[in-house]
Backbone as a ProteinNet text record, in pm:
[ID]
protein_1_A
[PRIMARY]
XXXXXXXXXXXXXXXXXXXXXXXXXXXXXXXXXXXXXXXXXXXXXXXXXXXXXXXXXXXXXXXXXXXXXXXXXXXXXXXXXXXXXXXXXXXXXXXXXXXXXXXXXXXXXXXXXXXXXXXXXX
[TERTIARY]
1290.3	1219.9	1077.5	992.7	850.5	803.1	696.3	634.5	482	415.1	274.6	194	94.4	21.4	-47.3	-89.5	-152	-41.7	78.6	183.3	221.2	220.6	258.3	151	16.1	-92.3	-84	-32.3	-22.5	99.4	178.3	285.7	420.2	433.3	560.5	631.1	747.8	816.6	824.3	838.2	849.6	971.3	1083.7	1212.8	1222.6	1119.9	1118.2	1195.3	1257.1	1336	1255.4	1124	1053	923	899.1	780.3	704.9	602.2	527.2	456.9	476.8	436.8	283.2	226.5	100.2	-2.9	-90.9	-205.6	-327.2	-420.9	-559.5	-652.4	-727.9	-823.8	-932.8	-944.5	-1065.3	-1014.5	-885.6	-851.6	-922.3	-960.5	-1034.1	-953.2	-833.3	-758.7	-751.8	-794	-791.3	-934.8	-1039.9	-1166	-1220.1	-1172.8	-1211.8	-1099.8	-1000.5	-885.7	-926.7	-883.8	-912.6	-783.3	-784.5	-678.2	-724.1	-628.9	-662.5	-719	-820.1	-890.9	-782.6	-782.6	-692.3	-562.1	-540.2	-411.8	-436.9	-344.6	-339.8	-236.6	-239.5	-147.7	-7.3	-9	124.1	181.9	103.9	158.2	208.1	142.1	186.8	324.6	329.9	458.9	576	543	641.5	693.1	605.9	643.7	716.2	676.7	731.4	868.1	883.3	999.2	984.4	873.6	851.9	757.1	818	733	630.8	633.2	560.1	453.6	435.5	336.3	199.9	119.3	-21.1	-118.9	-241.2	-355.2	-406.2	-424.8	-463.8	-604.4	-673.2	-805.5	-788.4	-872.9	-855.8	-908	-964.6	-1034.6	-927.5	-855.5	-743.1	-726.5	-649.5	-624.7	-502	-522	-420	-392.5	-273.6	-241.7	-132.7	-141.3	-39.4	57.9	191	278.4	399.5	358.8	466.7	491.7	610.9	652.6	612.5	634.3	609.7	465.4	368.2	235	182.9	75	5.2	-138.7	-211.5	-360.9	-411.7	-533.9	-603	-633.2	-614.5	-648.1	-784.2	-853.6	-973.9	-953	-1056.9	-1054	-996.6	-903.6	-845.7	-946.8	-940	-1016.4	-940.5	-804	-715.9	-592.5	-535.1	-409.4	-329.3	-208.8	-117.2	1.1	33.9	146.2	271.6	380.9	514.8	604.1	590.7	663.8	626.7	712.8	675.7	632.1	638.6	595.5	449.1	382.8	254.8	217.6	126.2	71.4	-77.4	-127.7	-266.5	-333	-453.4	-540.3	-671.3	-683.4	-810.4	-906.2	-1037.6	-1129.7	-1096.1	-1097.5	-1072.4	-954.1	-840.2	-714.5	-591.1	-481.7	-353.6	-312.7	-200.2	-149.1	-49.5	-59.6	37.7	122.4	250.1	338.3	358.1	362.6	377.6	436.2	440.8	486.2	359.1	371.3	263.8	305.4	233.6	278.8	201.5	262.7	204.4	51.4	-5.5	-146.1	-232.7	-164.9	-231.8	-246.2	-203.9	-219.4	-107.2	-128	-26.8	-6.3	125.7	173.5	225.1	161.3	208.4	301	389.5	475.6	501.3	466.4	482.8	355.2	341.6	225.6	270.7	201.8	236.7	109.4	125.6	7.4	-61.9	27.9	-31.8	37.5	-28.7	23.4	150.7	177	300.3	418.1	406.1	506.5	524.1	422	427	498.4	468.2	531.8	678.4	716.9	860.2	934.5	859.6	917.2	947.3	904.4	920.4	1063.5
1126.5	1036.6	1061.6	959.6	983.4	977.4	1056.1	1050	1036.7	998.8	974.9	1093.1	1138.7	1252.7	1233.1	1115.3	1082.9	1103.6	1053	1058.6	1211.9	1291.9	1431.8	1497.4	1461.8	1521.1	1480.9	1362.5	1314	1377.3	1454.7	1518.4	1469	1383.9	1340.9	1446.2	1461.5	1560.4	1501.7	1586.3	1549.2	1471.7	1496.4	1430.5	1300.2	1273.1	1142.7	1146.2	1255.6	1263.2	1264.3	1313.4	1308	1227.8	1137.8	1050.4	1051.5	1118.5	1147.3	1018.1	981.8	850.3	854.5	955.5	969.2	989.3	886.8	899.6	894.8	978.3	976.3	908.8	809.1	733.1	814.5	940.3	1031.7	1116.8	1099.5	1174.2	1128.5	1212.5	1169.1	1060.9	1067.3	963.3	833	829.6	701.1	651.9	726.1	697.5	550.7	499.8	369.5	266.4	305.9	214.3	99.8	-15.5	-145	-217.8	-278.4	-378.5	-508.2	-604.6	-748.1	-799.7	-891.8	-954.6	-1028.5	-1006.3	-1077.4	-1002	-892	-820.5	-677.6	-634.5	-496.6	-418.7	-282.8	-208.6	-233.9	-246.4	-271.6	-402.1	-506.8	-642.8	-629.7	-557.8	-535.2	-463.2	-360.6	-283.7	-377	-461.5	-547.4	-651.1	-717.5	-818	-755.5	-645.4	-584.5	-510.6	-473.2	-394.1	-248.1	-207.2	-61.1	-10.5	64.2	121.4	229	268.3	371	328.6	198.5	136.3	185.5	205.2	256.3	185.3	187.1	126.2	254.4	230.6	336.2	299.6	402.5	380	295.7	206.7	117.6	177.7	283.1	344.1	402.5	321.6	364.9	274.2	308.3	228.2	127.9	0.8	-92.9	-176.4	-180.7	-256.6	-374.5	-473.2	-577	-545.8	-535.6	-495.5	-600.8	-728	-831.1	-875.9	-911.1	-976.1	-896.9	-765.7	-685.2	-660.1	-694	-673.9	-581.8	-509.1	-434.8	-444.6	-485.1	-489.6	-444.7	-392.5	-346.6	-471.7	-454.7	-558.5	-521.8	-624.3	-596.8	-487.9	-416.7	-313.2	-376.2	-317.8	-377.4	-363.5	-460	-458.2	-388.9	-420.4	-365.6	-320.9	-196.3	-141.5	-107.5	-156.1	-125.7	-50.6	73.9	153.1	143	137.1	121.3	221.5	347.1	455.2	445.1	416.5	419.2	273.1	179.6	44.5	16.4	-80.3	-113.3	-265	-304.6	-441	-425.6	-495.3	-482.5	-614.8	-621.5	-741.3	-727.2	-774.1	-775.6	-871.4	-858.4	-943.5	-1096.4	-1186.5	-1333.4	-1357.8	-1298.6	-1316.5	-1321.4	-1328.8	-1319.6	-1177.5	-1156.4	-1030.5	-994	-867	-820.2	-710.5	-711.5	-598.8	-509	-375.6	-285.7	-149.2	-63.7	74.5	160.3	262.5	353.9	492	538.5	665.4	788.1	908.2	1041.7	1043.8	999.8	1012.1	906.5	821.2	717.3	591.1	578.5	456.7	360.2	228.3	126.7	38.5	-0.3	-91.2	-212.7	-327.4	-451.9	-532.1	-599	-688.7	-829.2	-853.8	-984.9	-1020.3	-1148.8	-1194.1	-1290.5	-1286.1	-1371.3	-1443	-1560.5	-1634.9	-1597	-1535.1	-1486	-1362.8	-1291.4	-1151.3	-1160.8	-1265.8	-1274.6	-1282.5	-1366.2	-1389.2	-1264	-1184.3	-1057	-952.8	-946.5	-847.3	-878.9	-997.5	-1033.1	-1010.3	-1001.1	-976.2	-831.8	-741.4	-592.4	-561.6
-750.2	-665.7	-663.5	-675.3	-672.6	-537.6	-505.9	-374.6	-399.2	-297.5	-306.3	-258.2	-337.6	-293.6	-161.7	-132.5	1.7	108.4	81.9	174.2	199.2	95.1	116.6	191	168.4	243.3	391.2	415.9	554.8	638.3	566.4	633.1	597.6	486.5	446.2	358.5	363.8	278.3	135.7	37.3	-100.4	-127.4	-54.7	-72.8	4.9	88.6	152.6	286.7	319.3	436.2	566	556.3	680.8	659.2	742.2	730.2	863.2	866.9	983.3	1030.8	1158.1	1205.9	1248.4	1299.7	1355.4	1241	1221.1	1128	1206	1150	1212.9	1122.1	1172.5	1083.6	1023.7	1077.9	1019.3	906.9	856	742	619.8	523	403.4	325.9	314.3	231.5	307.9	430.8	513.6	539.5	488	526.4	490.4	377.7	336.7	366.3	425.8	454.4	544.4	500.2	581.1	616.3	733.4	770.7	738	701.3	683.7	807.3	792	902	992.1	1121	1210	1227	1165.1	1181.9	1230.9	1313.3	1356.8	1274.9	1282.1	1213.5	1271.4	1409	1467	1423.2	1410.7	1367.4	1224.6	1139.7	1004.5	1005.4	1089.9	1105.8	1155.5	1254.6	1318.8	1213.7	1137.9	1046.5	924.8	883.1	767.1	798.6	925.1	966.9	936	885.5	858.1	957.9	1055.5	1161.7	1119.4	984.5	936.7	837.8	821	735.1	769.5	661.9	683.1	592.2	638.3	549.9	473.1	344.7	248.9	192.2	152.3	91.1	-42.4	-69.3	-174.2	-311.4	-315.8	-428.3	-524.4	-606.9	-687	-802.9	-909	-1020.7	-989.6	-1022.1	-1000.4	-1128.1	-1174.7	-1295.9	-1250.7	-1333	-1327.9	-1442.2	-1410.6	-1515.4	-1518.1	-1539.6	-1544.1	-1690.5	-1722.3	-1848.4	-1970.6	-1951.4	-2072.9	-2102.2	-2022.5	-2035.1	-1921.8	-1952.4	-1850.1	-1864.4	-1762.1	-1770.4	-1627.2	-1637.2	-1506.9	-1426.4	-1299.6	-1200.7	-1130.8	-1069.9	-1002.3	-896.1	-868.9	-751.8	-625.4	-562.7	-438.9	-323.3	-238.1	-111.2	3.5	-9	100.9	29	71.2	28	150.4	156.4	259.6	197.4	259.5	204.4	289.9	218.6	280.2	200.3	229.2	154.4	5.3	-86.9	-231.4	-275.4	-183.2	-213.3	-152.5	-193.1	-137.4	-158.2	-79.6	-99.1	-113.4	-219.5	-260.3	-251.8	-201.3	-192.5	-262	-392.2	-443	-371.3	-384.3	-324.8	-366.4	-272.6	-301.5	-398.5	-369.5	-449.3	-363.6	-420.7	-353.3	-317.9	-251.7	-223.3	-331	-375.4	-483.8	-432.3	-471.5	-433	-556.9	-531	-635	-592.7	-692.9	-668.2	-657.6	-563.1	-533.2	-597.4	-691.2	-758.9	-708	-751.1	-708.5	-717.8	-822.4	-845.9	-775.1	-692.4	-610.3	-680.4	-817.7	-892.9	-842.5	-876.3	-841.8	-954.6	-974.8	-1073.7	-989.4	-1010.7	-932.9	-1029.6	-966	-1039.9	-976.4	-855.6	-803.5	-712.6	-689.9	-612.4	-504.3	-393.5	-275.6	-230.9	-184.9	-139.6	-12.5	74	198.6	240.3	336.8	377.9	455.8	535.2	610.3	507.7	411	307	236.7	197.8	125.7	209.7	337.4	428.7	443.6	446.9	457.3	329	209.4	83.4	50.4	142.1	117.3	124.4
[MASK]
++++++++++++++++++++++++++++++++++++++++++++++++++++++++++++++++++++++++++++++++++++++++++++++++++++++++++++++++++++++++++

């Protein structure tokens, strides 16, 4: 099972059995984290059903890996973490769902027109 280095640094166990709920916005890996305009972290958790969802720093590699092809995506504006899954929002684009890897990189495989739809798709 893969775990995210940011998650481990935040107090999550490597085996995924323990997911620490309390995040501090002043941690280095959260410094550039942003929430979508008009959304609170609690609203994101409520709609997704994941009470441990977090906003992550967007400075990371993101690739689109659909239909046997892989290519770099634009730098994300917003990244939301849901254990080993995430939602990525590049500037002026749709929301993308993907896998969040140990090195912080993301491989996306599906897109959603709006955040609510993407959160329900988790």
